[in-house]
N, C-alpha and C positions, 0 to 999 in steps of 0.2 A: 398617078400620085403626084402631088405638088413638090417642087423643089423650093424649099424655104431658105431665103437669104437674109442674114442679119448683118446690117452695115449701116454706118452713118458717115462713110467716107464721101467726100465731095465728087469723086470720079465714079461712084458705084453705078449710077444709071447707065452711063455709057461703056464702063470697063467690065462690068459684072453682070447686071441685070439684062441689058440689051443682047449680048452675045449668047446668053443662056436662052432667052426667048427666041432668038433667031434660030437656034438649033432645035427648036420645037419642044423645049421643056415648058411645063406649066409653072411659072415662077410667081411666088408671092414674097415681096421684099418688106421687111420691118426694120425699125430703128434699133430696137434693143432686144435682149433675150426675154425680158419681161413679157413681151407679146407672143412669144413662141408657145407657152404652155396652153392657153385657150385653143390655139390652132392644132396642136397635136391631140387634144382631146376631142376635137370635132372630127378629124379624119387622119389617117395614116399619111406620112410623108415619105417620098422616095429618097430624099437626101436633104441634108442641111448644109449650107455654106455659111461659115462663120468668118466674117472679115475682122481680123484682129489688128489691122494696120493702124487704127486709131486708138483702139482700147483693147489691150490684150488680157487684162484681169478678169473682168466680169464674165465674158463669154466662156472662158475656160473653167470658171467656178461653176457656171451654169451646167456646162457639158459634164463635168465631173459629178455633179449632183443628180442629173437625169441618168447617167450610166449606172450610179448606186441604186437607182429606182427600177432598174431593168430595162430601160428605154434604148433600143439598139439601132435605131434609125441611123444610117451612115452620116458621118459629118466630116466635111472637107474644111481645113483651116487655111485661111489666107493670112500672111504676116509679112511684115518688113524684115524681121529678123532672119538671117540665114545661118545663124550659128547652131552647133549641135545641141547646146542646152535648150534653146527655144523649141527645137524639133522634138526633143525628148519630153519637154513639158506638155507639149500638145498631145503626143501619144500617150503619155501617162494619164492624161485627163480623159481619154477615150476617143481621140480622133481617129478617123478611118484613113485619112489621106492629108497631104500637107503641100501647100505651094508657098514659096518664100521669094522675096525680092520683087523685082520687075517682071512678074509672070506675063506670059502671052495669054490674050483671052482665048485663043483656040486650045491651049493646053488646059485652061479652066474648064472649057466646054467638054474636052475630052475625058477629063478626070471626073467631072460632075455626072456626065451621061453614063460613065462606067459604074459609078456608085448606084445610080438609079436603076440601071439594068441588072446589077447584082442584087439589089433589093427585090426587084420584080421576079427574078429567077428564084429567089429564096421564099416565095410566097407559099408554096406548099408546106414549108416548115412552120408556118404561122397557124396551122390548124392542128388542134389537140382535142382529145376526148376527155370528158370529165363526167363519170357516171353515164347517164343517158344523154348528156350534152355534147354538142359539137361547137367549139369555140374557135371562131376564125378571127384571129387578131387583125389580119391585113383588111378585112372588110368590116371589122368592128361589129361582129354579128355573133349571137348565141342562138343555137337552134336545139330543140328537143325533137329528135327525129326530123321530120319535115316542117315542124311548127316553129316559127321564130319566136324568141322571147324578147320582148320589148324592154330594153334598158336604156335609161337615161345616160347622157355622157358621163356623169359622175359615178353612177351605178356601174357602168361599164369599166371605168378606170380602176375602181376598187376591186371588181371581180377579176380583172386582168392580173392585178397584183397578186390576188390570192391564188389564181391558177398557176401562174408562174412560179410561185413558191408553194405549191401544193405539198401538204404534209409537213411544213415547217411554219413557225410563228411568223406573223407579220404584225409590226407594231402599229398602233394607231397613228403615231408620228409619220411613219412611212406612208400610210394610207391617206393621211391629210395632205402630204406633200403631192400625192399622185392627183388630187382633185383641185388643187389651188395653185395660183400663180405666185410669183415672188412677193407681191404686195397685197395679196388677197387673204382676208381673215374670215373664218367661219365660227359659229358658236361651238363651244367645247364639245357638246353632245352631237355634233353633225355626223360623225362617223357611226355612232350608235343607230341614228335614224336611217342612214343609207343601208347599213348592213341589215337592219330589220326588214327594210323593203326588199332587199335582195333575197332574204330567206323566204319571204313570201312568194316571190316570183319564181324561185327555184324549187319550191316544195314538190316532192315527187319525182324529182329528176335524178336523184341518187348523189347530188352535190350538197354536202352538209358543211355549214360553216360553224365552227366551235368557238366560244368565247374563252379566252385565256385571261383570267383576271389579273390585272395589274400589267399585262403585257400587250395584248391585242386580240387577234383572230388567226384561225388556221383552217384551211380548206381540207377536210377529212376525206378527200378522194385521192388515193395514191395515183400518181401518173407514171407511165413508162419513162425510163431514164433518158430516152431519146426525144421525149416531147418537150417542146419549148414554145413559148409565146412572146412575141415582141412586136413593137411598132415599126 
């Protein structure tokens, strides 16, 4: 799985990206969080490194938002601030780990690889059962028995949200956030279209999506309390 780095710091190529790649991680670097959502919809990430040394506000807002949508990919925060308040703000936003001040690249590598390893070891927890379906969030696959069900990236993102919150309502707004980036806009009826396609593809599998008028949708297949899905 890729390690995604969000940074616009001038020293990032030599101080962040190069050490991670030298350690054998598959790194993809982007300039801002707006580029992350399309990448996360295509494939799961092993870890995200958010460099807050130049811009502390927007990345934390993005992290808080994706945590609210159930996306649990580990996130390492890099920041100049070494005070307790800054550390608490990062952890409250959903950070998994934290590096402050003039960090050593080798410590960055150690902490990043630890997060990726933890993510890989947790892979078995990303498989849940839904009716006759096997939902593998790590591989982004849905199977009915041994037969794969072909979902588009947006259909997958919607279904993952419904599986994660099985038995409880999911609003249209939450589903729209799951399939769009920060600056992306879709037609108001886009969710209805995607849910209709999902219902057709899932027919006969035991997974039933109910419409809750004025609210959104609910997956009507109860899950064991230990089941969970995440990126």
